[in-house]
C-alpha positions as CSV (number, residue, x, y, z in Angstrom):
1,M,8.0,15.2,4.9
2,L,10.1,13.3,2.2
3,S,10.3,10.0,4.1
4,S,6.5,10.1,4.8
5,F,5.8,10.7,1.1
6,V,8.1,7.7,0.0
7,T,6.4,5.5,2.6
8,D,2.9,6.6,1.3
9,A,4.0,5.9,-2.1
10,V,5.6,2.4,-1.4
11,V,2.6,1.2,0.7
12,V,-0.1,2.4,-2.0
13,V,1.9,0.6,-4.8
14,I,2.0,-2.6,-2.7
15,V,-1.6,-2.4,-1.6
16,L,-2.9,-1.6,-5.1
17,G,-0.8,-4.3,-6.5
18,V,-2.0,-7.0,-4.5
19,M,-5.6,-6.1,-5.1
20,V,-5.1,-5.6,-8.9
21,F,-3.3,-8.9,-9.0
22,V,-6.1,-10.6,-7.2
23,H,-8.8,-8.9,-9.5
24,E,-7.0,-9.8,-12.6
25,T,-6.4,-13.3,-11.3
26,G,-10.2,-13.6,-11.3
27,H,-10.6,-12.8,-15.0
28,F,-7.6,-15.0,-15.7
29,L,-9.0,-18.1,-14.0
30,A,-12.4,-17.8,-15.4
31,A,-11.0,-17.2,-19.0
32,K,-8.8,-20.3,-18.6
33,A,-11.7,-22.4,-17.1
34,F,-13.8,-21.6,-20.3
35,G,-11.0,-22.3,-22.7
36,V,-10.0,-18.7,-23.7
37,R,-6.5,-18.1,-24.8
38,V,-4.9,-15.5,-22.4
39,L,-2.2,-13.7,-24.2
40,T,-0.9,-11.4,-21.3
41,F,-1.3,-11.3,-17.5
42,S,0.3,-7.9,-16.6
43,L,0.8,-6.3,-13.3
44,G,1.1,-2.7,-14.1
45,F,0.8,-0.9,-17.5
46,G,3.3,0.2,-20.1
47,K,6.6,-1.1,-21.1
48,R,7.4,-4.8,-19.9
49,L,10.0,-4.8,-17.2
50,F,10.4,-8.5,-16.7
51,G,8.3,-11.8,-16.8
52,F,8.1,-15.2,-18.4
53,V,5.9,-17.1,-20.9
54,H,4.0,-20.2,-20.0
55,G,1.3,-22.1,-21.8
56,G,1.1,-19.3,-24.4
57,T,0.7,-16.4,-21.7
58,D,3.0,-13.7,-21.1
59,Y,3.3,-13.2,-17.4
60,R,4.9,-9.8,-16.8
61,V,5.5,-6.8,-14.6
62,S,5.2,-3.5,-16.3
63,I,6.6,-0.1,-15.6
64,L,3.6,1.7,-14.3
65,P,2.5,-0.1,-11.1
66,L,-0.8,1.3,-10.4
67,G,-2.9,-1.0,-12.2
68,G,-2.8,-4.2,-14.5
69,Y,-4.7,-6.1,-17.0
70,V,-5.3,-9.5,-18.7
71,K,-5.3,-9.6,-22.5
72,M,-7.4,-12.3,-24.1
73,A,-7.3,-13.5,-27.7
74,G,-10.2,-12.1,-29.5
75,D,-11.3,-9.5,-27.0
76,D,-11.0,-6.4,-29.3
77,P,-14.5,-5.8,-31.0
78,T,-12.9,-3.8,-33.7
79,A,-10.5,-6.7,-34.8
80,V,-11.3,-9.4,-37.3
81,L,-12.2,-12.6,-35.5
82,T,-10.7,-15.8,-36.8
83,G,-13.4,-18.2,-35.7
84,D,-11.0,-19.8,-33.1
85,P,-13.2,-21.1,-30.2
86,G,-10.3,-19.9,-27.9
87,E,-11.2,-16.3,-28.7
88,F,-13.0,-14.3,-26.0
89,L,-15.9,-12.8,-28.4
90,A,-16.3,-16.4,-29.7
91,R,-17.5,-17.7,-26.3
92,P,-21.2,-17.6,-25.5
93,R,-22.5,-14.6,-23.6
94,W,-22.9,-16.1,-20.3
95,Q,-19.3,-17.2,-20.3
96,R,-18.2,-13.8,-21.2
97,F,-20.4,-12.5,-18.4
98,V,-18.8,-14.8,-15.8
99,I,-15.2,-13.9,-17.0
100,I,-15.8,-10.2,-16.5
101,L,-17.7,-10.7,-13.3
102,M,-14.9,-12.8,-11.7
103,G,-12.6,-9.7,-11.4
104,P,-14.8,-7.7,-9.0
105,M,-16.0,-10.9,-7.3
106,M,-12.3,-11.7,-6.5
107,N,-12.0,-8.3,-4.7
108,F,-15.0,-9.1,-2.6
109,V,-13.4,-12.5,-1.7
110,L,-10.3,-10.8,-0.8
111,A,-12.0,-8.1,1.5
112,V,-13.8,-10.9,3.4
113,A,-10.5,-13.0,3.5
114,V,-8.3,-10.4,4.9
115,M,-10.7,-9.2,7.4
116,S,-11.5,-13.0,8.5
117,G,-7.7,-13.6,8.8
118,L,-7.3,-10.5,10.8
119,Y,-10.1,-11.2,13.2
120,M,-8.8,-14.7,14.0
121,F,-5.7,-13.0,15.6
122,H,-7.0,-9.5,16.4
123,F,-10.5,-8.4,16.7
124,Q,-10.9,-4.8,18.1
125,K,-13.9,-2.6,18.2
126,P,-15.2,0.2,20.5
127,A,-16.9,-1.3,23.5
128,Y,-19.9,1.1,23.2
129,E,-20.7,0.2,19.7
130,D,-23.0,-2.6,20.6
131,Q,-24.6,-0.6,23.3
132,P,-27.9,1.4,23.1
133,V,-27.6,4.9,22.1
134,V,-27.5,6.7,25.5
135,I,-25.8,10.1,25.5
136,G,-22.9,10.4,27.8
137,A,-21.9,14.1,27.2
138,V,-22.6,16.8,24.7
139,D,-20.1,19.5,23.4
140,P,-21.4,23.1,23.9
141,G,-22.4,24.6,20.5
142,S,-22.4,21.2,18.8
143,A,-25.2,19.8,16.6
144,A,-26.4,17.7,19.4
145,A,-26.5,20.6,21.8
146,E,-28.6,22.6,19.1
147,A,-31.0,19.7,18.7
148,G,-31.7,19.9,22.5
149,L,-30.0,16.6,23.5
150,Q,-28.7,16.2,27.1
151,P,-26.6,13.7,28.9
152,G,-28.7,10.7,30.0
153,D,-30.9,10.9,26.9
154,R,-31.8,7.5,25.2
155,V,-32.2,7.6,21.4
156,V,-35.0,5.0,20.8
157,Q,-35.3,5.8,17.2
158,F,-32.9,7.4,14.7
159,D,-33.9,8.1,11.1
160,G,-36.4,5.3,11.1
161,I,-34.1,2.9,13.0
162,K,-35.8,1.6,16.1
163,D,-33.8,0.9,19.4
164,P,-30.4,1.8,17.4
165,R,-27.0,0.7,18.6
166,W,-24.1,3.2,18.3
167,Q,-22.8,1.1,15.5
168,N,-26.2,1.7,13.5
169,I,-26.0,5.4,13.4
170,K,-22.3,6.6,13.2
171,F,-22.1,6.5,9.6
172,K,-25.5,8.1,9.1
173,V,-24.2,11.0,11.2
174,L,-20.8,11.1,9.1
175,T,-22.6,11.2,5.9
176,G,-25.5,13.3,7.1
177,A,-23.7,16.8,7.3
178,A,-26.2,19.8,7.0
179,H,-29.2,17.7,6.6
180,P,-31.8,17.3,9.5
181,I,-32.1,13.7,10.8
182,P,-35.3,12.9,12.7
183,L,-34.9,11.2,16.2
184,I,-37.0,10.2,19.1
185,V,-35.7,10.4,22.6
186,D,-36.5,9.0,25.9
187,R,-35.6,11.4,28.6
188,A,-36.5,10.0,31.9
189,G,-39.8,8.5,30.7
190,E,-40.6,11.7,28.7
191,V,-40.7,11.0,24.9
192,L,-39.3,13.9,22.8
193,H,-39.3,14.2,19.0
194,L,-36.2,16.1,18.0
195,S,-34.1,16.8,14.8
196,L,-30.3,16.4,14.6
197,T,-28.4,18.4,11.9
198,P,-24.8,17.3,12.0
199,H,-22.1,20.0,11.5
200,A,-19.9,19.7,8.5
201,E,-16.3,19.5,9.7
202,G,-12.7,18.6,8.3
203,Q,-11.4,18.5,4.8
204,D,-14.1,16.0,3.6
205,G,-17.0,17.9,5.1
206,A,-17.8,15.0,7.3
207,G,-20.9,15.2,9.6
208,V,-20.1,15.6,13.3
209,A,-22.8,15.4,16.1
210,G,-20.8,16.6,19.1
211,W,-22.1,13.9,21.4
212,Y,-20.3,11.0,23.4
213,P,-21.6,7.8,24.4
214,Y,-22.5,6.6,27.9
215,V,-19.2,5.5,29.4
216,P,-19.2,5.4,33.2
217,F,-16.3,6.2,35.4
218,V,-15.1,2.7,37.0
219,V,-12.3,3.0,39.4
220,D,-9.5,0.8,38.4
221,E,-6.8,2.0,40.8
222,V,-6.8,4.0,44.1
223,E,-3.5,5.9,45.1
224,P,-2.6,5.4,48.5
225,G,-2.6,8.4,50.8
226,Q,-4.9,10.5,48.2
227,P,-8.2,11.9,48.8
228,A,-10.0,8.9,47.1
229,S,-8.2,6.4,49.3
230,Q,-9.0,8.4,52.6
231,A,-12.7,8.5,51.4
232,G,-12.8,4.7,51.2
233,L,-13.1,4.3,47.5
234,K,-12.2,0.8,46.1
235,P,-11.3,-0.6,42.7
236,G,-14.5,-1.5,40.8
237,D,-16.4,1.4,42.4
238,Q,-18.4,3.3,39.8
239,I,-18.8,7.0,40.4
240,V,-22.2,8.2,39.1
241,G,-22.5,11.7,40.4
242,L,-20.7,14.7,41.4
243,N,-22.2,17.5,43.7
244,G,-25.7,16.0,43.0
245,Q,-25.4,16.0,39.2
246,P,-25.3,12.6,37.5
247,I,-22.0,11.7,35.5
248,Y,-22.6,9.8,32.2
249,Y,-19.2,10.1,30.7
250,W,-15.9,9.3,32.5
251,L,-14.0,12.3,31.1
252,V,-16.7,14.7,32.5
253,L,-15.8,13.6,36.0
254,I,-12.0,14.5,35.4
255,E,-12.9,17.8,33.9
256,R,-15.2,18.9,36.8
257,L,-12.7,17.9,39.3
258,R,-10.0,20.0,37.7
259,A,-12.5,22.9,37.6
260,S,-13.2,22.5,41.3
261,K,-10.0,24.5,42.1
262,G,-9.7,22.4,45.3
263,A,-13.2,22.9,46.6
264,P,-14.7,19.9,48.5
265,V,-16.8,17.7,46.3
266,D,-19.6,15.3,47.0
267,L,-19.4,12.0,45.1
268,T,-22.1,9.5,44.4
269,V,-20.7,6.0,44.3
270,L,-22.3,2.7,43.2
271,R,-20.8,-0.3,44.7
272,N,-22.5,-3.8,44.6
273,G,-25.6,-2.3,43.3
274,K,-26.0,0.3,46.1
275,E,-25.4,4.0,46.0
276,F,-23.7,6.0,48.8
277,Q,-22.2,9.5,49.1
278,V,-18.6,10.4,50.2
279,R,-17.1,13.8,50.5
280,T,-13.6,14.6,49.4
281,T,-11.3,17.4,48.6
282,P,-9.1,17.4,45.6
283,N,-5.3,17.7,45.7
284,Y,-3.2,19.7,43.3
285,T,-0.8,17.0,42.2
286,D,1.7,16.1,39.4
287,V,0.3,13.9,36.7
288,M,3.0,13.0,33.9
289,G,4.5,16.3,34.5
290,L,1.3,18.3,34.5
291,K,-0.3,19.8,37.5
292,A,-4.0,19.3,38.1
293,W,-6.7,19.0,40.8
294,R,-7.5,15.3,41.3
295,I,-8.4,12.8,44.0
296,G,-6.1,9.9,43.1
297,V,-8.2,7.4,41.2
298,T,-7.5,5.8,37.7
299,P,-10.5,5.0,35.4
300,R,-10.6,1.4,34.1
301,Q,-9.7,1.4,30.4
302,N,-12.7,-0.3,28.9
303,E,-13.1,1.6,25.8
304,Y,-12.1,-1.2,23.3
305,V,-13.0,-4.9,23.0
306,I,-9.9,-6.8,21.9
307,R,-9.8,-10.5,21.4
308,K,-9.2,-13.5,19.0
309,L,-12.2,-14.9,17.1
310,P,-12.7,-18.6,16.1
311,F,-12.7,-19.0,12.4
312,A,-16.5,-19.3,12.0
313,L,-17.2,-16.1,14.1
314,A,-14.4,-14.2,12.4
315,F,-15.9,-15.0,9.0
316,E,-19.4,-14.1,10.1
317,Y,-18.3,-10.7,11.5
318,A,-16.2,-10.1,8.1
319,I,-19.2,-10.8,6.0
320,R,-21.4,-8.6,8.1
321,T,-18.9,-5.9,8.2
322,N,-18.2,-6.0,4.5
323,Y,-22.1,-6.1,3.9
324,R,-22.6,-3.0,6.1
325,N,-19.7,-1.2,4.2
326,L,-21.2,-2.2,0.8
327,L,-24.5,-0.5,1.9
328,E,-22.8,2.4,3.4
329,T,-20.9,2.8,0.1
330,F,-23.9,3.0,-2.1
331,D,-25.4,5.4,0.4
332,V,-22.5,7.7,0.0
333,L,-22.8,7.5,-3.7
334,G,-26.3,8.2,-3.7
335,K,-25.9,11.2,-1.5
336,I,-23.0,12.7,-3.7
337,V,-25.2,12.2,-6.7
338,T,-28.1,13.9,-5.1
339,R,-25.7,16.6,-3.5
340,Q,-26.6,15.8,0.0
341,M,-22.9,15.1,0.6
342,S,-19.8,17.0,-0.6
343,T,-17.7,15.7,-3.4
344,R,-14.7,16.5,-1.1
345,S,-15.2,13.1,0.5
346,L,-13.9,11.5,-2.7
347,A,-10.1,10.5,-2.6
348,G,-8.0,9.8,-5.6
349,P,-4.5,8.2,-5.9
350,I,-2.9,10.9,-3.6
351,G,-5.6,10.5,-1.0
352,I,-5.5,6.9,-1.2
353,A,-1.7,6.8,-0.8
354,Q,-1.8,9.1,2.1
355,I,-4.5,7.0,4.0
356,S,-2.5,3.9,3.2
357,G,0.6,5.5,4.9
358,E,-1.3,6.6,7.9
359,A,-2.8,3.0,8.2
360,Y,0.7,1.3,7.9
361,R,2.1,3.7,10.6
362,R,-0.8,2.9,13.0
363,G,0.1,-0.9,12.7
364,I,-0.7,-4.0,10.7
365,A,-4.2,-4.3,11.9
366,D,-5.3,-1.0,10.6
367,L,-3.4,-1.6,7.3
368,L,-5.1,-4.9,6.8
369,L,-8.5,-3.3,7.4
370,F,-7.7,-0.6,5.0
371,V,-6.8,-3.3,2.4
372,S,-10.0,-5.1,3.0
373,F,-12.1,-1.8,2.7
374,I,-10.2,-0.6,-0.6
375,S,-10.6,-4.2,-2.0
376,L,-14.3,-4.0,-1.4
377,Q,-14.5,-0.4,-2.9
378,L,-12.5,-1.6,-5.9
379,G,-14.9,-4.4,-6.6
380,I,-18.0,-2.0,-6.3
381,V,-16.6,0.6,-8.5
382,N,-15.8,-1.9,-11.2
383,L,-19.3,-3.1,-11.1
384,L,-20.8,0.3,-11.8
385,P,-22.2,0.5,-15.4
386,I,-19.6,3.1,-16.6
387,P,-18.0,2.2,-20.1
388,V,-14.5,0.6,-20.2
389,M,-15.1,-0.8,-16.6
390,D,-16.2,-4.3,-15.9
391,G,-19.7,-3.1,-15.2
392,G,-19.9,-1.3,-18.4
393,H,-19.1,-4.6,-20.3
394,I,-21.7,-6.4,-18.2
395,F,-24.2,-3.7,-19.0
396,M,-23.7,-4.2,-22.8
397,L,-23.7,-7.8,-22.4
398,A,-27.1,-7.6,-20.6
399,I,-28.5,-5.3,-23.3
400,E,-27.3,-7.6,-26.2
401,G,-28.8,-10.6,-24.2
402,L,-32.3,-8.8,-24.0
403,M,-32.1,-7.9,-27.8
404,R,-30.7,-11.4,-28.7
405,R,-28.1,-9.9,-30.9
406,D,-24.9,-8.0,-30.8
407,L,-24.7,-4.3,-30.8
408,S,-23.2,-2.7,-33.8
409,L,-19.5,-1.8,-33.8
410,A,-20.3,1.9,-34.1
411,V,-22.4,1.7,-31.0
412,K,-19.8,-0.1,-28.9
413,E,-17.1,2.4,-30.1
414,R,-19.2,5.4,-29.0
415,F,-19.9,3.7,-25.5
416,I,-16.3,3.2,-25.0
417,Q,-15.4,6.8,-26.2
418,V,-17.9,8.2,-23.5
419,G,-16.4,5.8,-20.8
420,V,-12.9,7.1,-21.5
421,V,-14.1,10.6,-21.2
422,L,-15.9,9.9,-17.9
423,I,-12.8,8.1,-16.6
424,V,-10.5,10.9,-17.5
425,L,-12.6,13.6,-16.1
426,L,-13.1,11.7,-12.9
427,F,-9.4,11.1,-12.6
428,V,-8.7,14.8,-13.2
429,F,-11.3,15.8,-10.6
430,V,-10.2,13.4,-7.9
431,M,-6.5,14.4,-8.4
432,Y,-7.6,18.1,-8.1
433,N,-9.5,17.1,-4.9
434,D,-6.5,15.6,-3.4
435,I,-4.1,18.4,-4.3
436,I,-6.3,21.0,-2.8
437,K,-6.8,19.1,0.6
438,T,-3.2,18.4,0.6
439,L,-2.3,22.2,0.2
440,R,-5.2,23.4,2.5
441,P,-5.0,21.1,5.3
442,S,-7.9,21.6,7.9
């Protein structure tokens, strides 16, 4: 427990430290490019631990590691400006806009760069994601079962998406708990108009449909002397039916064989495009220390696509994935605001630390994907028009640009005060959320 907590803390400090460094580097480089004097470039807040001064800038590491900042000359609207062109507020609005914007933009660049680099060495995704939405199995009592869906059904339209692939709908299910989603199904040529209402499950109230994709049982190995070998099954055969009932999901075959209790079963086998029937009787044999009724075949493991991508394709996939994550993030924010989705899905520092630690323990690939995702989220959040955030400053600059004059100091102070209150309230809320989910695990 303690070692896990320490690991989570160390990983999240490193992850956030890298992202904040990249974010602040964006502000720093843009400020330098426009001739603004940068007084301090700090990784962390509070008391200075160590650092060095170069070119008039104090590069430092401060005592509180979760954050960082760039301090520019003349960036305080309440201070008296000297007229020095190196002061931030002395620069034209469009330059200040670019300086502020470059922080979030660098987070977007980091998200794409990390994902592109990973995909060049390790690209992995579920094999079914690019396949049409054909139902392989349905859990009894699940949302899919309540909607009337059956194995073999093909979803031809899902919430307005025509001919969807699994990757097009999984996020809509995840964020659609307790809200009906219209879908059109093709069942052996019959068109059905149905409605799926995902069940809310887990700490975050995520939507769950209770269905599985079509993944056939393809024989990888046949054990000598076992019923399957005696029946003539070969590697590459596809078992598509059991006792006259079609099989659309490989695990269903294993479950039904176990439930047979040794009774003879009729298998429908597909080989070289032709179907034939074989009868066999399961044996009660030992598998990894567990006794089970089985016929002696091993399914081909084709659940994931794992390969290396050339740079151009890795970059393209990274752009597409981050763009999809961007749209899904705004979809989540919209659903939270309209109360279509629980605020339990929000994570604060504790939640992010726990997820960081879990990603680290799963391996470097998962950790890098998490870094890419969080960097994207940091960029998005910073662009929201919340006072004291980058987006709030951009919002004020936009208003001043439309008015063609600066807002009064009193208005700016009130704007910042509101922002500070909002940030504090949000921080308290997400911390409370994290603590409750930690103390009451699902």
